[in-house]
N, C-alpha and C positions, 0 to 999 in steps of 0.2 A: 039526750038528743044532741047531735053534733051541731056546732055553731056554723052558720052560713059563712062561706068563704068570702073574704073581703079582698078587694084589689087595691093595692096602694100605688098611687101614681107618683113616680119619681121625676124630678126635674131633669130635663135633657141637658146634659153638659156639652157645649160645643166642642168639637174635636180641636185639639191644640193647633193643628196645621192650618185650620181656618183663620185663626187669629193672625198668624204670620202672613197668610195670603191677603187678609184684609189690610194689613199695614202697607202692602205694596200698591194699593189702590188699583186693582186689576182693570177696572173699566176705563179709568183715565189712561193707563198704560196701553190698553188695547187701541184706543183712539189715536194715541201718540204713535204706536207702531204702524197704524194704517198710513200716517203721513210719512213715516220712515220708508215704508214699502213703495209709496208713490215716488219719493225722491230717488229710490234705487232704480225704479223702472224708467223714469224720465231721463236718467243719466246716460242710458244707452239706447240706440235705435232698435235693437233686436232683443233676443233673450238675455235675461240677467244671469250672470255666472252663479252657479249653485252654491259654492262654498261661501263667498262673501255675503250672499243673500241670507242663508240660514244662520251662519255664525254672527252676522251683523244684527239680525233681528233678535237673536237670543242674547247677545252681549249688550246691545242697547237696551233691551227690555229688562235685563237684570240690573243694569245701572240705574234705569228709571225707577224700578221697584225699590232699589236701595235708597234713592233720593226721597221717595215717598215715605219709606220707613223712618228716615232721619227727620222728615217733616212731622211724623207722628211723635217722635221722641222730643223734639224741640217744643212742639205745641201741646204737650200732654196736659199742662196745667190749664190753659185756656180751653182746650178741648173738653175737659171735665166740667166746664161751666156753661157750655153752649148746647142747646137742645139738638143741634144737627150732629154733634160729634161726641156727646157725653158717653155714648155706648161703645166707643172705640176700645181696642184691646188694652192700651196703657192706662187710661183713666179708670177702667173697670178692673184692672189688676190681673187680666188674663195672661199678660206677658210682662215679665219684670223688665226694668230699665236695662239691666246688664244683658239679658238675653236679646232684647230688641237691638241694643247697640252692637252686639256680636253678630246678630243676623244681618243687619244693614251693612256693616263693615265687610263681613265675609262675602256677601253677595256683590258688593261694589268691587272688591278685589278680584273675584272670579270673573265678573263681567269685563273689567278692564283688561285682565290677562287674555281673555278670549278674543277681545277686539284687537289687542296689540299683536298677538301672535297669529291669529287666524284671519284677520281682516287687514288692517294696516295701522301704524302708530298714529297717523293724523286723526283717524276716526276715534281711536282710544282716548287721545288727549282732548279732543273736542267734546266727547261725551263726558269725560271727567270734569271739564270746565262747566258743562251744563249742570252736572250734579252739584258742584260747588255753588254755582249761581242760584240754583233753586233751594238747596238745603241750607246753605249758609248765608249767602248774601240776601236772598229774599226772605226766607223763613225766619232766620235768626236776627236780621237787622231791618231790612226795608219794610217788612210787614208792620213793624211797630214804630217806624221812624217817620213815615210820610204818607199822606193820602194818595200820592202818586206811586205807591208800592207796586200796584198791578202793572202800571205802564212801564216802569223801569225794570222791574223783575220779570216782566213778560218775555224779555229776550231769551232767557234760559228755556222757557217753555216753547219758544218758537223755533228752536234749533233742530228738531227731529228730521225735517226734510233734507237739511244740509248734511246731517249725519248719514242719512241713507245715501245721498249722492256721493259723499266722500268714501263711503264703504265700498262702492263699486269702482269709482274712478281714482281714488287716492289723491284728489286735488279739488281745490275750490273752483266754483263756476258761478258766474253772475245769475244764471237761470235758477240755480239752487237758492240763491239769496232772495230772489223774487218770491219763492215759496215761503221763506222765512218771514218776509215782510207781510205776507197775507195773514199768517198766524199771529204775528206781532200786532197787527191792526185788529184782529178778531178778539184777542184776549180781553181788553178792557170792557167792551160792551157785554161780553159773555159773563165776566165775573162781577161787574158792577150791578147787573140785574139781580144776581144772587145776593149781593151785598145790600141792595135795597130791601129785599125780602127779609134778610137777617140783620137789619140795621140795629135793632135794640140789643141783640146779642153781642154784636161787635162793640157797641158802646159800653156794654156791661163789663167787657174784659179789656177795655181801653185800647182796642186796635183801631187806628185812625183810618178806617175805610172812608172813601169819598162821601158816601151818604151821611156818615157820622160827623165829619168835619165841615162839609160844605152844604149839607142838606139834600133831601131827596129830589127836589125839583132841579137843582143844579146838576145832579147826577143824571137825571133823565135827559137833560139837554146834552150832556156829554155823550151819553149812550147813542142818542140820535145822530150827533155829529160824527161819531166814530163809525157808525154803520155806513154813512156816506163815504167816509175815508176808506173803509173796508171794500166797498163796492168798486172804488177806483183801483185799489190794490189788486182786486180780483181780475181786473182787465189787463194787468201787466203781462201775464203769460201770452195773451193773444197779441198784444202789441209787438212783442219780440219774436213772434212766430213759433212759440213753444206749442201752441194749441190751435185747434181748428174750430169750425162752426158749432159742433156739438157742445164743447165747453163754453163757448161764447154765449149761446142761448141759455144753457143750463145755469151757468154762473150768474147771468143777468137776472133770471127768474128768482134764484135764491137770494141775490142781493136786494131785489125789490121786496121780497117777502120779509127780509130782516129789517129793512128800512121801515116798512109798513108796521111791523110789530113794535119797533122803537117809537114810531110816531103815535101809535095807540097808547103806549106806556106814558108818553109825554102829555098827550092831549085828551085821551079817552081812557084814563086809568080806571081800573076796577080791582077788587080784591083778587089776589092770585095771579094777576097779569105779569108781574115781575118774574115769577117762576116760569110762566109760559114762555117769556122771552128767553130766559136762561136755557130751558129745554130746547127751544127752537134753535138757539145758537149751536148747540151740540150737533143736532141733525144737519144744520147748515154746513158746518165744517166737514162732517163725515161725507155728506153727499158731494160737496165741492171737490174733495180729493178723489172720490170715486169717479167723478166726471173727468178729472185730470187723467186718471188711469185709463179709463175707457177711450177717451179722446186720443190719447197717445197711441194706442194700438190700432185705432181706426184710421187715423190721419197721418201717422208718421211714415 
């Protein structure tokens, strides 16, 4: 009598390209490219020129992905010790150090060349400076050196709207710097909320995040104060005439929502609230820049 057929289940091996895609932090880069696009659109009153639009988004996206891959490389040891990051490609051995370095460097070079030749040298060099600021100055030094790492290093992450502006105009403008200030003020309350949730893990790997060095309550106070500072920064585009009533109303509602969430975290905290604040901050920035975009074409 024939034996019954047995079905053997094999573990599904992730496709190699997925590991490389993961190292580029695609969701973070996508949000960043939204702010780049808004910077591009606000730089001109009418239609945005197609070549710098497409080449700029691709080139800036490639260099941002390269910076993220360098971040994976530099942080591979502590990533393997933290629950949030232990499954990343490098700690798990899905990508070797040599291949990760080659991938990041190759993508950075190609992105720089595309920006230099198809957009303009200013945007290429500014994007390169942002890459160095995030991958080297922040990740390799500031992150481990000071509890103000997010504040000081946040400037590199705040650059995308300026990069978008210079990609179209080839020059600096004060209005673009106002967009940089908004993201610069947004970054600390955004990341400190996550740091509160992951405080024990950061302490375990000796990364001096603010909740580790100064305590959770002090960090909650800083988050609340920064959300007020952010609300003021969000009004700058209205004060200089960049935006109209749609952005004014929408940004005010978003700012009030962020301040309220920060107030809850400080005075009515409960399990999981820090991560709620972190997620709210992501939607806050995304909707804020969408408002800037829609308002620009409705009121310009």
